CHARMM-style PDB file with segment names, atoms N, HN, CA, C and O in Angstrom:
ATOM      1  N   MET     1     -90.100  22.373 -31.749  1.00  0.00      PROA
ATOM      2  CA  MET     1     -90.841  22.341 -30.376  1.00  0.00      PROA
ATOM      3  C   MET     1     -92.437  22.294 -30.496  1.00  0.00      PROA
ATOM      4  O   MET     1     -93.114  21.792 -29.599  1.00  0.00      PROA
ATOM      5  N   THR     2     -92.943  22.785 -31.531  1.00  0.00      PROA
ATOM      6  HN  THR     2     -92.393  23.193 -32.260  1.00  0.00      PROA
ATOM      7  CA  THR     2     -94.171  22.443 -31.855  1.00  0.00      PROA
ATOM      8  C   THR     2     -94.698  21.052 -31.782  1.00  0.00      PROA
ATOM      9  O   THR     2     -95.760  20.731 -31.247  1.00  0.00      PROA
ATOM     10  N   ARG     3     -93.881  20.286 -32.350  1.00  0.00      PROA
ATOM     11  HN  ARG     3     -93.019  20.547 -32.784  1.00  0.00      PROA
ATOM     12  CA  ARG     3     -94.182  18.892 -32.448  1.00  0.00      PROA
ATOM     13  C   ARG     3     -94.200  18.158 -31.203  1.00  0.00      PROA
ATOM     14  O   ARG     3     -94.965  17.223 -30.971  1.00  0.00      PROA
ATOM     15  N   LEU     4     -93.207  18.678 -30.300  1.00  0.00      PROA
ATOM     16  HN  LEU     4     -92.585  19.438 -30.488  1.00  0.00      PROA
ATOM     17  CA  LEU     4     -93.118  18.163 -28.862  1.00  0.00      PROA
ATOM     18  C   LEU     4     -94.573  18.651 -28.063  1.00  0.00      PROA
ATOM     19  O   LEU     4     -95.225  17.975 -27.267  1.00  0.00      PROA
ATOM     20  N   CYS     5     -94.815  19.834 -28.472  1.00  0.00      PROA
ATOM     21  HN  CYS     5     -94.285  20.383 -29.119  1.00  0.00      PROA
ATOM     22  CA  CYS     5     -96.186  20.257 -27.717  1.00  0.00      PROA
ATOM     23  C   CYS     5     -97.406  19.562 -28.084  1.00  0.00      PROA
ATOM     24  O   CYS     5     -98.331  19.402 -27.288  1.00  0.00      PROA
ATOM     25  N   GLU     6     -97.418  19.106 -29.405  1.00  0.00      PROA
ATOM     26  HN  GLU     6     -96.667  19.236 -30.052  1.00  0.00      PROA
ATOM     27  CA  GLU     6     -98.445  18.427 -30.169  1.00  0.00      PROA
ATOM     28  C   GLU     6     -98.639  16.920 -29.170  1.00  0.00      PROA
ATOM     29  O   GLU     6     -99.708  16.487 -28.739  1.00  0.00      PROA
ATOM     30  N   LEU     7     -97.312  16.339 -28.983  1.00  0.00      PROA
ATOM     31  HN  LEU     7     -96.444  16.691 -29.333  1.00  0.00      PROA
ATOM     32  CA  LEU     7     -97.413  15.126 -28.471  1.00  0.00      PROA
ATOM     33  C   LEU     7     -97.607  15.145 -26.926  1.00  0.00      PROA
ATOM     34  O   LEU     7     -97.826  14.063 -26.382  1.00  0.00      PROA
ATOM     35  N   ALA     8     -97.555  16.155 -26.249  1.00  0.00      PROA
ATOM     36  HN  ALA     8     -97.378  17.034 -26.691  1.00  0.00      PROA
ATOM     37  CA  ALA     8     -97.801  16.365 -25.074  1.00  0.00      PROA
ATOM     38  C   ALA     8     -99.215  17.034 -24.922  1.00  0.00      PROA
ATOM     39  O   ALA     8     -99.616  17.350 -23.802  1.00  0.00      PROA
ATOM     40  N   ASP     9     -99.836  17.209 -25.849  1.00  0.00      PROA
ATOM     41  HN  ASP     9     -99.510  16.952 -26.758  1.00  0.00      PROA
ATOM     42  CA  ASP     9    -101.192  17.592 -26.060  1.00  0.00      PROA
ATOM     43  C   ASP     9    -101.144  19.159 -25.125  1.00  0.00      PROA
ATOM     44  O   ASP     9    -101.969  19.412 -24.248  1.00  0.00      PROA
ATOM     45  N   MET    10    -100.239  19.913 -25.444  1.00  0.00      PROA
ATOM     46  HN  MET    10     -99.568  19.707 -26.157  1.00  0.00      PROA
ATOM     47  CA  MET    10    -100.206  21.332 -25.088  1.00  0.00      PROA
ATOM     48  C   MET    10     -99.786  22.259 -26.022  1.00  0.00      PROA
ATOM     49  O   MET    10     -99.029  21.939 -26.939  1.00  0.00      PROA
ATOM     50  N   THR    11    -100.283  23.576 -25.843  1.00  0.00      PROA
ATOM     51  HN  THR    11    -100.898  23.835 -25.098  1.00  0.00      PROA
ATOM     52  CA  THR    11     -99.834  24.548 -26.651  1.00  0.00      PROA
ATOM     53  C   THR    11     -98.537  25.111 -26.167  1.00  0.00      PROA
ATOM     54  O   THR    11     -98.265  25.235 -24.972  1.00  0.00      PROA
ATOM     55  N   PRO    12     -97.640  25.494 -27.293  1.00  0.00      PROA
ATOM     56  CA  PRO    12     -96.342  26.175 -27.005  1.00  0.00      PROA
ATOM     57  C   PRO    12     -96.463  27.204 -26.043  1.00  0.00      PROA
ATOM     58  O   PRO    12     -95.474  27.359 -25.326  1.00  0.00      PROA
ATOM     59  N   GLN    13     -97.617  28.086 -25.815  1.00  0.00      PROA
ATOM     60  HN  GLN    13     -98.420  27.960 -26.397  1.00  0.00      PROA
ATOM     61  CA  GLN    13     -97.701  29.126 -24.939  1.00  0.00      PROA
ATOM     62  C   GLN    13     -97.912  28.517 -23.480  1.00  0.00      PROA
ATOM     63  O   GLN    13     -97.522  29.082 -22.459  1.00  0.00      PROA
ATOM     64  N   ASN    14     -98.605  27.241 -23.513  1.00  0.00      PROA
ATOM     65  HN  ASN    14     -98.921  26.781 -24.343  1.00  0.00      PROA
ATOM     66  CA  ASN    14     -98.996  26.658 -22.256  1.00  0.00      PROA
ATOM     67  C   ASN    14     -97.527  26.192 -21.749  1.00  0.00      PROA
ATOM     68  O   ASN    14     -97.131  26.546 -20.639  1.00  0.00      PROA
ATOM     69  N   TYR    15     -96.763  25.412 -22.573  1.00  0.00      PROA
ATOM     70  HN  TYR    15     -97.086  25.124 -23.475  1.00  0.00      PROA
ATOM     71  CA  TYR    15     -95.465  24.912 -22.187  1.00  0.00      PROA
ATOM     72  C   TYR    15     -94.544  25.984 -21.565  1.00  0.00      PROA
ATOM     73  O   TYR    15     -93.895  25.787 -20.538  1.00  0.00      PROA
ATOM     74  N   TYR    16     -94.540  27.110 -22.253  1.00  0.00      PROA
ATOM     75  HN  TYR    16     -95.067  27.270 -23.087  1.00  0.00      PROA
ATOM     76  CA  TYR    16     -93.652  28.024 -21.640  1.00  0.00      PROA
ATOM     77  C   TYR    16     -94.060  28.670 -20.246  1.00  0.00      PROA
ATOM     78  O   TYR    16     -93.288  29.100 -19.389  1.00  0.00      PROA
ATOM     79  N   ALA    17     -95.452  28.640 -20.211  1.00  0.00      PROA
ATOM     80  HN  ALA    17     -96.079  28.291 -20.907  1.00  0.00      PROA
ATOM     81  CA  ALA    17     -95.922  29.264 -18.960  1.00  0.00      PROA
ATOM     82  C   ALA    17     -95.725  28.293 -17.835  1.00  0.00      PROA
ATOM     83  O   ALA    17     -95.418  28.741 -16.731  1.00  0.00      PROA
ATOM     84  N   ARG    18     -95.891  26.839 -18.037  1.00  0.00      PROA
ATOM     85  HN  ARG    18     -96.140  26.475 -18.935  1.00  0.00      PROA
ATOM     86  CA  ARG    18     -95.465  25.794 -17.197  1.00  0.00      PROA
ATOM     87  C   ARG    18     -94.126  25.725 -16.812  1.00  0.00      PROA
ATOM     88  O   ARG    18     -93.749  25.445 -15.674  1.00  0.00      PROA
ATOM     89  N   ARG    19     -93.397  25.986 -17.779  1.00  0.00      PROA
ATOM     90  HN  ARG    19     -93.703  26.213 -18.704  1.00  0.00      PROA
ATOM     91  CA  ARG    19     -91.986  25.946 -17.539  1.00  0.00      PROA
ATOM     92  C   ARG    19     -91.331  27.107 -16.716  1.00  0.00      PROA
ATOM     93  O   ARG    19     -90.307  27.003 -16.040  1.00  0.00      PROA
ATOM     94  N   SER    20     -92.077  28.208 -16.883  1.00  0.00      PROA
ATOM     95  HN  SER    20     -92.908  28.293 -17.432  1.00  0.00      PROA
ATOM     96  CA  SER    20     -91.676  29.325 -15.836  1.00  0.00      PROA
ATOM     97  C   SER    20     -92.186  28.910 -14.367  1.00  0.00      PROA
ATOM     98  O   SER    20     -91.540  29.210 -13.363  1.00  0.00      PROA
ATOM     99  N   ALA    21     -93.199  28.313 -14.329  1.00  0.00      PROA
ATOM    100  HN  ALA    21     -93.724  28.069 -15.145  1.00  0.00      PROA
ATOM    101  CA  ALA    21     -93.953  27.952 -12.977  1.00  0.00      PROA
ATOM    102  C   ALA    21     -92.988  26.871 -12.377  1.00  0.00      PROA
ATOM    103  O   ALA    21     -92.720  26.866 -11.176  1.00  0.00      PROA
ATOM    104  N   TRP    22     -92.523  26.037 -13.180  1.00  0.00      PROA
ATOM    105  HN  TRP    22     -92.741  26.041 -14.156  1.00  0.00      PROA
ATOM    106  CA  TRP    22     -91.576  24.849 -12.768  1.00  0.00      PROA
ATOM    107  C   TRP    22     -90.383  25.522 -11.985  1.00  0.00      PROA
ATOM    108  O   TRP    22     -89.999  25.117 -10.888  1.00  0.00      PROA
ATOM    109  N   ARG    23     -89.890  26.490 -12.597  1.00  0.00      PROA
ATOM    110  HN  ARG    23     -90.202  26.819 -13.488  1.00  0.00      PROA
ATOM    111  CA  ARG    23     -88.730  27.124 -12.151  1.00  0.00      PROA
ATOM    112  C   ARG    23     -88.951  28.036 -10.872  1.00  0.00      PROA
ATOM    113  O   ARG    23     -88.145  28.059  -9.942  1.00  0.00      PROA
ATOM    114  N   ARG    24     -90.083  28.764 -10.907  1.00  0.00      PROA
ATOM    115  HN  ARG    24     -90.738  28.745 -11.662  1.00  0.00      PROA
ATOM    116  CA  ARG    24     -90.385  29.154  -9.670  1.00  0.00      PROA
ATOM    117  C   ARG    24     -90.517  28.137  -8.460  1.00  0.00      PROA
ATOM    118  O   ARG    24     -90.079  28.328  -7.325  1.00  0.00      PROA
ATOM    119  N   GLN    25     -91.049  27.273  -8.810  1.00  0.00      PROA
ATOM    120  HN  GLN    25     -91.405  27.118  -9.731  1.00  0.00      PROA
ATOM    121  CA  GLN    25     -91.359  26.268  -7.688  1.00  0.00      PROA
ATOM    122  C   GLN    25     -90.081  25.580  -7.224  1.00  0.00      PROA
ATOM    123  O   GLN    25     -89.957  25.182  -6.066  1.00  0.00      PROA
ATOM    124  N   GLU    26     -89.116  25.445  -8.170  1.00  0.00      PROA
ATOM    125  HN  GLU    26     -89.217  25.769  -9.111  1.00  0.00      PROA
ATOM    126  CA  GLU    26     -87.735  24.943  -7.678  1.00  0.00      PROA
ATOM    127  C   GLU    26     -87.045  25.939  -6.691  1.00  0.00      PROA
ATOM    128  O   GLU    26     -86.369  25.579  -5.727  1.00  0.00      PROA
ATOM    129  N   VAL    27     -87.272  27.124  -7.014  1.00  0.00      PROA
ATOM    130  HN  VAL    27     -87.821  27.417  -7.797  1.00  0.00      PROA
ATOM    131  CA  VAL    27     -86.741  28.421  -6.144  1.00  0.00      PROA
ATOM    132  C   VAL    27     -87.278  28.254  -4.759  1.00  0.00      PROA
ATOM    133  O   VAL    27     -86.616  28.160  -3.725  1.00  0.00      PROA
ATOM    134  N   ASP    28     -88.598  28.232  -4.895  1.00  0.00      PROA
ATOM    135  HN  ASP    28     -89.136  28.308  -5.735  1.00  0.00      PROA
ATOM    136  CA  ASP    28     -89.518  28.190  -3.666  1.00  0.00      PROA
ATOM    137  C   ASP    28     -89.074  27.062  -2.788  1.00  0.00      PROA
ATOM    138  O   ASP    28     -88.872  27.266  -1.591  1.00  0.00      PROA
ATOM    139  N   VAL    29     -88.881  25.649  -3.432  1.00  0.00      PROA
ATOM    140  HN  VAL    29     -89.045  25.482  -4.404  1.00  0.00      PROA
ATOM    141  CA  VAL    29     -88.453  24.629  -2.559  1.00  0.00      PROA
ATOM    142  C   VAL    29     -87.063  24.869  -1.991  1.00  0.00      PROA
ATOM    143  O   VAL    29     -86.806  24.675  -0.803  1.00  0.00      PROA
ATOM    144  N   GLY    30     -86.263  25.256  -2.796  1.00  0.00      PROA
ATOM    145  HN  GLY    30     -86.471  25.414  -3.761  1.00  0.00      PROA
ATOM    146  CA  GLY    30     -84.841  25.751  -2.292  1.00  0.00      PROA
ATOM    147  C   GLY    30     -84.833  26.573  -1.104  1.00  0.00      PROA
ATOM    148  O   GLY    30     -84.095  26.361  -0.142  1.00  0.00      PROA
ATOM    149  N   LEU    31     -85.653  27.498  -1.190  1.00  0.00      PROA
ATOM    150  HN  LEU    31     -86.252  27.670  -1.972  1.00  0.00      PROA
ATOM    151  CA  LEU    31     -85.926  28.504  -0.039  1.00  0.00      PROA
ATOM    152  C   LEU    31     -86.282  27.970   1.271  1.00  0.00      PROA
ATOM    153  O   LEU    31     -85.721  28.171   2.348  1.00  0.00      PROA
ATOM    154  N   VAL    32     -87.373  27.209   0.987  1.00  0.00      PROA
ATOM    155  HN  VAL    32     -87.829  27.046   0.112  1.00  0.00      PROA
ATOM    156  CA  VAL    32     -87.891  26.547   2.222  1.00  0.00      PROA
ATOM    157  C   VAL    32     -86.837  25.486   2.887  1.00  0.00      PROA
ATOM    158  O   VAL    32     -86.758  25.369   4.110  1.00  0.00      PROA
ATOM    159  N   LEU    33     -86.132  24.817   2.091  1.00  0.00      PROA
ATOM    160  HN  LEU    33     -86.197  24.913   1.098  1.00  0.00      PROA
ATOM    161  CA  LEU    33     -85.061  23.847   2.428  1.00  0.00      PROA
ATOM    162  C   LEU    33     -84.040  24.601   3.308  1.00  0.00      PROA
ATOM    163  O   LEU    33     -83.740  24.323   4.469  1.00  0.00      PROA
ATOM    164  N   GLU    34     -83.555  25.621   2.533  1.00  0.00      PROA
ATOM    165  HN  GLU    34     -83.799  25.847   1.590  1.00  0.00      PROA
ATOM    166  CA  GLU    34     -82.375  26.488   3.158  1.00  0.00      PROA
ATOM    167  C   GLU    34     -82.720  27.037   4.493  1.00  0.00      PROA
ATOM    168  O   GLU    34     -81.911  26.935   5.415  1.00  0.00      PROA
ATOM    169  N   LEU    35     -83.915  27.635   4.662  1.00  0.00      PROA
ATOM    170  HN  LEU    35     -84.573  27.717   3.913  1.00  0.00      PROA
ATOM    171  CA  LEU    35     -84.494  27.968   5.882  1.00  0.00      PROA
ATOM    172  C   LEU    35     -84.521  27.131   6.887  1.00  0.00      PROA
ATOM    173  O   LEU    35     -83.976  27.396   7.959  1.00  0.00      PROA
ATOM    174  N   ALA    36     -85.292  25.791   6.611  1.00  0.00      PROA
ATOM    175  HN  ALA    36     -85.735  25.576   5.741  1.00  0.00      PROA
ATOM    176  CA  ALA    36     -85.387  24.781   7.476  1.00  0.00      PROA
ATOM    177  C   ALA    36     -83.963  24.134   8.112  1.00  0.00      PROA
ATOM    178  O   ALA    36     -83.688  23.915   9.291  1.00  0.00      PROA
ATOM    179  N   ARG    37     -83.253  23.933   7.035  1.00  0.00      PROA
ATOM    180  HN  ARG    37     -83.477  24.110   6.077  1.00  0.00      PROA
ATOM    181  CA  ARG    37     -81.798  23.381   7.529  1.00  0.00      PROA
ATOM    182  C   ARG    37     -81.065  24.362   8.275  1.00  0.00      PROA
ATOM    183  O   ARG    37     -80.203  23.921   9.035  1.00  0.00      PROA
ATOM    184  N   ALA    38     -81.245  25.717   8.207  1.00  0.00      PROA
ATOM    185  HN  ALA    38     -81.945  26.075   7.590  1.00  0.00      PROA
ATOM    186  CA  ALA    38     -80.630  26.761   9.027  1.00  0.00      PROA
ATOM    187  C   ALA    38     -81.083  26.714  10.400  1.00  0.00      PROA
ATOM    188  O   ALA    38     -80.285  26.702  11.337  1.00  0.00      PROA
ATOM    189  N   GLU    39     -82.660  26.680  10.588  1.00  0.00      PROA
ATOM    190  HN  GLU    39     -83.309  26.690   9.827  1.00  0.00      PROA
ATOM    191  CA  GLU    39     -83.330  26.602  11.924  1.00  0.00      PROA
ATOM    192  C   GLU    39     -82.910  25.330  12.415  1.00  0.00      PROA
ATOM    193  O   GLU    39     -82.569  25.353  13.598  1.00  0.00      PROA
ATOM    194  N   ARG    40     -82.834  24.143  11.794  1.00  0.00      PROA
ATOM    195  HN  ARG    40     -83.111  24.125  10.833  1.00  0.00      PROA
ATOM    196  CA  ARG    40     -82.635  22.955  12.373  1.00  0.00      PROA
ATOM    197  C   ARG    40     -81.074  22.673  12.778  1.00  0.00      PROA
ATOM    198  O   ARG    40     -80.662  21.720  13.438  1.00  0.00      PROA
ATOM    199  N   GLY    41     -80.421  23.589  12.295  1.00  0.00      PROA
ATOM    200  HN  GLY    41     -80.756  24.363  11.759  1.00  0.00      PROA
ATOM    201  CA  GLY    41     -78.933  23.667  12.801  1.00  0.00      PROA
ATOM    202  C   GLY    41     -78.791  24.215  14.245  1.00  0.00      PROA
ATOM    203  O   GLY    41     -77.837  23.955  14.978  1.00  0.00      PROA
ATOM    204  N   TYR    42     -79.763  24.940  14.546  1.00  0.00      PROA
ATOM    205  HN  TYR    42     -80.538  25.151  13.951  1.00  0.00      PROA
ATOM    206  CA  TYR    42     -79.823  25.530  15.866  1.00  0.00      PROA
ATOM    207  C   TYR    42     -80.636  24.767  16.936  1.00  0.00      PROA
ATOM    208  O   TYR    42     -80.346  24.733  18.132  1.00  0.00      PROA
ATOM    209  N   GLN    43     -81.940  24.018  16.212  1.00  0.00      PROA
ATOM    210  HN  GLN    43     -82.175  24.046  15.240  1.00  0.00      PROA
ATOM    211  CA  GLN    43     -82.550  23.278  17.108  1.00  0.00      PROA
ATOM    212  C   GLN    43     -82.718  21.901  16.305  1.00  0.00      PROA
ATOM    213  O   GLN    43     -83.646  21.822  15.500  1.00  0.00      PROA
ATOM    214  N   PRO    44     -81.966  20.953  16.469  1.00  0.00      PROA
ATOM    215  CA  PRO    44     -82.063  19.711  15.573  1.00  0.00      PROA
ATOM    216  C   PRO    44     -83.304  18.919  15.917  1.00  0.00      PROA
ATOM    217  O   PRO    44     -83.735  18.201  15.014  1.00  0.00      PROA
ATOM    218  N   ARG    45     -83.891  18.924  16.958  1.00  0.00      PROA
ATOM    219  HN  ARG    45     -83.541  19.507  17.692  1.00  0.00      PROA
ATOM    220  CA  ARG    45     -85.090  18.129  17.519  1.00  0.00      PROA
ATOM    221  C   ARG    45     -86.353  18.820  17.221  1.00  0.00      PROA
ATOM    222  O   ARG    45     -87.427  18.382  17.632  1.00  0.00      PROA
ATOM    223  N   LEU    46     -86.246  19.945  16.480  1.00  0.00      PROA
ATOM    224  HN  LEU    46     -85.374  20.302  16.146  1.00  0.00      PROA
ATOM    225  CA  LEU    46     -87.401  20.847  16.324  1.00  0.00      PROA
ATOM    226  C   LEU    46     -88.483  20.036  15.430  1.00  0.00      PROA
ATOM    227  O   LEU    46     -88.117  19.386  14.451  1.00  0.00      PROA
ATOM    228  N   GLY    47     -89.861  20.119  15.837  1.00  0.00      PROA
ATOM    229  HN  GLY    47     -90.159  20.647  16.632  1.00  0.00      PROA
ATOM    230  CA  GLY    47     -90.800  19.429  15.130  1.00  0.00      PROA
ATOM    231  C   GLY    47     -91.108  20.278  13.727  1.00  0.00      PROA
ATOM    232  O   GLY    47     -90.512  21.274  13.318  1.00  0.00      PROA
ATOM    233  N   VAL    48     -92.184  19.598  13.146  1.00  0.00      PROA
ATOM    234  HN  VAL    48     -92.669  18.789  13.479  1.00  0.00      PROA
ATOM    235  CA  VAL    48     -92.649  20.355  11.711  1.00  0.00      PROA
ATOM    236  C   VAL    48     -93.442  21.446  11.820  1.00  0.00      PROA
ATOM    237  O   VAL    48     -93.394  22.413  11.060  1.00  0.00      PROA
ATOM    238  N   ARG    49     -94.327  21.290  12.940  1.00  0.00      PROA
ATOM    239  HN  ARG    49     -94.366  20.504  13.557  1.00  0.00      PROA
ATOM    240  CA  ARG    49     -95.376  22.453  13.176  1.00  0.00      PROA
ATOM    241  C   ARG    49     -94.520  23.603  13.518  1.00  0.00      PROA
ATOM    242  O   ARG    49     -94.587  24.665  12.899  1.00  0.00      PROA
ATOM    243  N   LYS    50     -93.629  23.374  14.608  1.00  0.00      PROA
ATOM    244  HN  LYS    50     -93.575  22.512  15.111  1.00  0.00      PROA
ATOM    245  CA  LYS    50     -93.020  24.647  15.103  1.00  0.00      PROA
ATOM    246  C   LYS    50     -92.092  25.273  14.170  1.00  0.00      PROA
ATOM    247  O   LYS    50     -91.868  26.476  14.040  1.00  0.00      PROA
ATOM    248  N   LEU    51     -91.567  24.259  13.517  1.00  0.00      PROA
ATOM    249  HN  LEU    51     -91.749  23.282  13.622  1.00  0.00      PROA
ATOM    250  CA  LEU    51     -90.644  24.766  12.407  1.00  0.00      PROA
ATOM    251  C   LEU    51     -91.324  25.709  11.360  1.00  0.00      PROA
ATOM    252  O   LEU    51     -90.877  26.805  11.020  1.00  0.00      PROA
ATOM    253  N   TYR    52     -92.453  25.131  10.905  1.00  0.00      PROA
ATOM    254  HN  TYR    52     -92.816  24.241  11.182  1.00  0.00      PROA
ATOM    255  CA  TYR    52     -93.373  26.074  10.074  1.00  0.00      PROA
ATOM    256  C   TYR    52     -93.557  27.211  10.730  1.00  0.00      PROA
ATOM    257  O   TYR    52     -93.262  28.252  10.141  1.00  0.00      PROA
ATOM    258  N   HSD    53     -93.998  27.261  11.869  1.00  0.00      PROA
ATOM    259  HN  HSD    53     -94.237  26.416  12.347  1.00  0.00      PROA
ATOM    260  CA  HSD    53     -94.251  28.580  12.697  1.00  0.00      PROA
ATOM    261  C   HSD    53     -93.218  29.433  12.633  1.00  0.00      PROA
ATOM    262  O   HSD    53     -93.452  30.600  12.319  1.00  0.00      PROA
ATOM    263  N   LEU    54     -91.958  29.036  12.900  1.00  0.00      PROA
ATOM    264  HN  LEU    54     -91.767  28.088  13.155  1.00  0.00      PROA
ATOM    265  CA  LEU    54     -90.767  29.809  12.977  1.00  0.00      PROA
ATOM    266  C   LEU    54     -90.366  30.409  11.497  1.00  0.00      PROA
ATOM    267  O   LEU    54     -90.135  31.611  11.361  1.00  0.00      PROA
ATOM    268  N   ILE    55     -90.303  29.533  10.456  1.00  0.00      PROA
ATOM    269  HN  ILE    55     -90.490  28.557  10.566  1.00  0.00      PROA
ATOM    270  CA  ILE    55     -89.904  30.060   9.207  1.00  0.00      PROA
ATOM    271  C   ILE    55     -91.089  30.609   8.362  1.00  0.00      PROA
ATOM    272  O   ILE    55     -90.944  31.066   7.228  1.00  0.00      PROA
ATOM    273  N   GLY    56     -92.360  30.516   9.066  1.00  0.00      PROA
ATOM    274  HN  GLY    56     -92.479  30.145   9.987  1.00  0.00      PROA
ATOM    275  CA  GLY    56     -93.462  30.998   8.136  1.00  0.00      PROA
ATOM    276  C   GLY    56     -93.409  32.522   7.975  1.00  0.00      PROA
ATOM    277  O   GLY    56     -93.766  32.985   6.892  1.00  0.00      PROA
ATOM    278  N   VAL    57     -92.963  33.416   9.032  1.00  0.00      PROA
ATOM    279  HN  VAL    57     -92.673  33.040   9.913  1.00  0.00      PROA
ATOM    280  CA  VAL    57     -92.708  34.671   8.724  1.00  0.00      PROA
ATOM    281  C   VAL    57     -91.893  35.081   7.567  1.00  0.00      PROA
ATOM    282  O   VAL    57     -92.197  35.966   6.767  1.00  0.00      PROA
ATOM    283  N   GLU    58     -90.748  34.298   7.552  1.00  0.00      PROA
ATOM    284  HN  GLU    58     -90.501  33.579   8.202  1.00  0.00      PROA
ATOM    285  CA  GLU    58     -89.645  34.507   6.351  1.00  0.00      PROA
ATOM    286  C   GLU    58     -90.322  34.244   5.117  1.00  0.00      PROA
ATOM    287  O   GLU    58     -90.210  35.056   4.198  1.00  0.00      PROA
ATOM    288  N   LEU    59     -91.042  33.163   4.980  1.00  0.00      PROA
ATOM    289  HN  LEU    59     -91.133  32.504   5.726  1.00  0.00      PROA
ATOM    290  CA  LEU    59     -91.636  32.638   3.850  1.00  0.00      PROA
ATOM    291  C   LEU    59     -92.619  33.600   3.291  1.00  0.00      PROA
ATOM    292  O   LEU    59     -92.607  33.885   2.093  1.00  0.00      PROA
ATOM    293  N   LYS    60     -93.513  34.132   4.175  1.00  0.00      PROA
ATOM    294  HN  LYS    60     -93.523  33.900   5.147  1.00  0.00      PROA
ATOM    295  CA  LYS    60     -94.455  35.141   3.720  1.00  0.00      PROA
ATOM    296  C   LYS    60     -93.712  36.412   3.315  1.00  0.00      PROA
ATOM    297  O   LYS    60     -94.235  36.961   2.346  1.00  0.00      PROA
ATOM    298  N   ALA    61     -92.581  37.051   3.824  1.00  0.00      PROA
ATOM    299  HN  ALA    61     -92.156  36.605   4.612  1.00  0.00      PROA
ATOM    300  CA  ALA    61     -92.000  37.947   3.422  1.00  0.00      PROA
ATOM    301  C   ALA    61     -91.288  37.874   2.133  1.00  0.00      PROA
ATOM    302  O   ALA    61     -91.207  38.776   1.300  1.00  0.00      PROA
ATOM    303  N   TRP    62     -90.800  36.739   2.072  1.00  0.00      PROA
ATOM    304  HN  TRP    62     -90.865  36.006   2.749  1.00  0.00      PROA
ATOM    305  CA  TRP    62     -90.075  36.369   0.486  1.00  0.00      PROA
ATOM    306  C   TRP    62     -90.911  36.295  -0.438  1.00  0.00      PROA
ATOM    307  O   TRP    62     -90.832  37.153  -1.317  1.00  0.00      PROA
ATOM    308  N   ALA    63     -91.887  35.338  -0.526  1.00  0.00      PROA
ATOM    309  HN  ALA    63     -91.951  34.641   0.188  1.00  0.00      PROA
ATOM    310  CA  ALA    63     -92.705  35.026  -1.793  1.00  0.00      PROA
ATOM    311  C   ALA    63     -94.031  34.569  -1.594  1.00  0.00      PROA
ATOM    312  O   ALA    63     -94.619  34.011  -2.520  1.00  0.00      PROA
ATOM    313  N   GLY    64     -94.647  34.765  -0.335  1.00  0.00      PROA
ATOM    314  HN  GLY    64     -94.169  35.218   0.418  1.00  0.00      PROA
ATOM    315  CA  GLY    64     -95.815  34.239  -0.065  1.00  0.00      PROA
ATOM    316  C   GLY    64     -96.016  32.877  -0.597  1.00  0.00      PROA
ATOM    317  O   GLY    64     -96.821  32.627  -1.495  1.00  0.00      PROA
ATOM    318  N   ILE    65     -95.168  31.894   0.055  1.00  0.00      PROA
ATOM    319  HN  ILE    65     -94.515  32.098   0.784  1.00  0.00      PROA
ATOM    320  CA  ILE    65     -95.260  30.459  -0.384  1.00  0.00      PROA
ATOM    321  C   ILE    65     -96.208  29.796   0.387  1.00  0.00      PROA
ATOM    322  O   ILE    65     -96.420  30.097   1.562  1.00  0.00      PROA
ATOM    323  N   GLY    66     -96.861  28.803  -0.280  1.00  0.00      PROA
ATOM    324  HN  GLY    66     -96.689  28.559  -1.234  1.00  0.00      PROA
ATOM    325  CA  GLY    66     -97.778  27.920   0.514  1.00  0.00      PROA
ATOM    326  C   GLY    66     -99.017  28.509   0.926  1.00  0.00      PROA
ATOM    327  O   GLY    66     -99.547  29.305   0.151  1.00  0.00      PROA
ATOM    328  N   SER    67     -99.597  28.231   2.086  1.00  0.00      PROA
ATOM    329  HN  SER    67     -99.167  27.584   2.716  1.00  0.00      PROA
ATOM    330  CA  SER    67    -100.870  28.893   2.470  1.00  0.00      PROA
ATOM    331  C   SER    67    -100.558  30.095   3.095  1.00  0.00      PROA
ATOM    332  O   SER    67    -101.483  30.628   3.707  1.00  0.00      PROA
ATOM    333  N   LEU    68     -99.432  30.673   3.086  1.00  0.00      PROA
ATOM    334  HN  LEU    68     -98.680  30.240   2.589  1.00  0.00      PROA
ATOM    335  CA  LEU    68     -99.149  32.007   3.455  1.00  0.00      PROA
ATOM    336  C   LEU    68     -99.076  33.136   2.721  1.00  0.00      PROA
ATOM    337  O   LEU    68     -98.471  34.145   3.083  1.00  0.00      PROA
ATOM    338  N   LYS    69     -99.793  32.988   1.482  1.00  0.00      PROA
ATOM    339  HN  LYS    69    -100.284  32.169   1.187  1.00  0.00      PROA
ATOM    340  CA  LYS    69     -99.732  33.761   0.231  1.00  0.00      PROA
ATOM    341  C   LYS    69    -100.549  34.970   0.771  1.00  0.00      PROA
ATOM    342  O   LYS    69    -101.430  34.826   1.619  1.00  0.00      PROA
ATOM    343  N   ASN    70    -100.195  36.203   0.217  1.00  0.00      PROA
ATOM    344  HN  ASN    70     -99.479  36.320  -0.471  1.00  0.00      PROA
ATOM    345  CA  ASN    70    -100.844  37.363   0.605  1.00  0.00      PROA
ATOM    346  C   ASN    70    -102.107  37.483  -0.050  1.00  0.00      PROA
ATOM    347  OT1 ASN    70    -102.828  38.456   0.173  1.00  0.00      PROA
TER     348      ASN     70
END
């Protein structure tokens, strides 16, 4: 692991911190997609701005995603 970190020019501590951030981001993206698909199931022609407005409350309650962070 140390050799790989040296090749990537990062410390092992930095690698593990980034790895957990990547995993959190995957969960965040999955949540956004799930909420958007559910809302689009009810309103298929819904625009992005209105969709963001409708699911923004849920996003803020779940994890403070995007510009809606607490």
